C-alpha positions, 0 to 999 in steps of 0.5 A: 408110679401112682395110677388109677384103674384107667392109667391116669397118673395121680400127683400125690400131695402131702403135708410136711407135718406141723400145724399151730396148736389151738390158743387153748392148748398153747395156754395149757402148755404154759400153765402146765410148765408153771405147775398149775396143770397136771400132765394127765390134764394136759394130755387130755387137752392135747388129744382133744385138739388132735381129734379136731385137727384130724377131722379138719384135715380130712375136710381139706381133701387130704388123702394122707394126714399127719398129727400136726405134731401137736404134742411134740415140744418141737420137731427136733427135740422131742426124743430128748426133751424129758432128759434136758435137766439130766443129760444136757446143758444149755449153759455153754458157749458151744451150744448151737443157736438156730436163728429165725430172722423173720420170726425174731426168735432163737432156738438152742440145741443143747450140749450132751453132758452125760453118757450114754445118749438115748431117746426118752421118747419115740415118734411112734407114740405120737403116731399111735395116738393119732391112729385112734382118731382116724382111719386115713393113712398117716405120715410120721415126721421124725428128726434126722439123726444128723441134727441130733449129732450136734448135741455132741460137741468138741468137748468130749465126755470122759470115756465116751468117744464121738464114735460111741455116741454116733453108734448109740445115736444111729441105733436110737434113730433107726428104732425111731423110724422102724417102730413107725413103719411097724406100727403102720405109718404110710410114710416116715419123713426125716426132718433135716433143717438148715437154719444152722451154719452149714458148711461143706464139711458139716453137710458131708457129715450129715449125709454120712450119718443119715446114710448109716441109719438109712442103710439099715432099711431094705429097698421096700422100706426105703420107698416109705422114707423121705427127707424134708429140707428147707432153704436157709433163706428167710423172708428178708433174703438173709442166709444162715448157712455158708452154703446156698440151697442149690449147693445143699441139694446136690448132696441131699440127693445122695441120701439113701431114700426115695422121697424128697420134700423140698422148699420151692414156692418161696425161692427167688429162682425156682426154675434154677432149683428145678433144673438142678433137680432134673439132673439129680433125679434117679428113677426111684425118686419122687420129689414133692415140690413146695407150692405153699409158703407157710411163712407168708400170710397170703393164702395161695389160690388153687390157680397159683398152685396149678401154675407152679405144678405145671412149671415143675412138670417141665423138669420132673417126670409126672410119675415122679412128681408130688406137691407139699408145703415148703415147711411145717406151719408151726414147728414149735409148740408155742408158735402162733405166727399163723392161724390154724384156719389159714393153714387149712385154707392153704392146704385146701388150695394145695390139694385143689391146685394139684388136682387142676394141674393133674387134669391138664397134664393127664390130657396131654399124656 
């Protein structure tokens, strides 16, 4: 339970992770890709942007910060991005495509074509860079190993079985998480997206793969671990998965960790989801409900956030409740669908609205 000295219950409020890159940084990334900007020059611009973001996040009232994932190519391919031309292929019918109908774009998960599988980049590098520019606690987002398991397709690699691949994947994923904990991350959040065609069997595999990695951490370490799950509905109410979000959550709560960051504010029937959560919740769990919709240009008011929290508190014990955003604001480094200033306004509303609800709920304890 999070309490102050007078036993007041505090509702923690955390970012999911990503924020839009500045227009200057997006342009610099394009210039670098064209070979007109050196890697060192790009890194300098990225760090300047990071310094500004951390300063502005502190001004929103956030107690825990993230690096905005400003230097990641995307939230899911950062470990293998530098290996794309050596160990992976996009030119195959078996490549998995993620479609974002509301954003009119597609992203592809490449196919592994060369053994062994390994990470070229670990998330601790991003964490250590951010730590240079703030004394605030930092959450570090990492990609769940289950998502990266999709790079190994049905077409096997000679002398490299799927089980060998999974062993290598789990080892690398554990290292990704453990290095962040050892470097002082306040939380480490696994990103598990569902903008793919999830079916019951694949979801079961996802849970098993993630738990193979999570079981390598003790109970105290698992208190600092969490998972973020987005619904598979877009704004047009189209679903990319065979499974309903309701069905996905039933399995998600089988993950061996303590913190769950769940999309809720954009759900058509949030009380249906809250009712399910109340049945799945274990004493060691904390659920951070999404009270901000990053896909909507509307800036929520503190009062709108307050009302969502008060509704959630009817289903989730106060000492197990937290707030967050439905998803990251900008999961890809070329995503300019929302301005950074609007993100800050939304974050500020989340912080203020959570505090309003916290005041009301503590009065009736």
